[in-house]
C-alpha angles and dihedrals in degrees: 000000000000134000123251132202126208131159124184125197126186107226099173137353105297094004125102132181112213122198119191136173094267106019148022122228144176129218126199126189145050141275099299105030132027144153128215141185133184139198092261091064098256114142128183142177123200137181132189132197092192126243091079097300113126144149128213132184120190124198123196 
């Protein structure tokens, strides 16, 4: 088991900057739908209806 590092900073309403051990990313959106991208080129969109039901699409 290894250790991980992740720090998240809110930079504007609905926008977060995420810093990890190997990449930097940005997330945009709210509680039920958001999009994200990181410095490795990974992009994703996710939506949640609540109660554990969610959808996620990842683009490389």
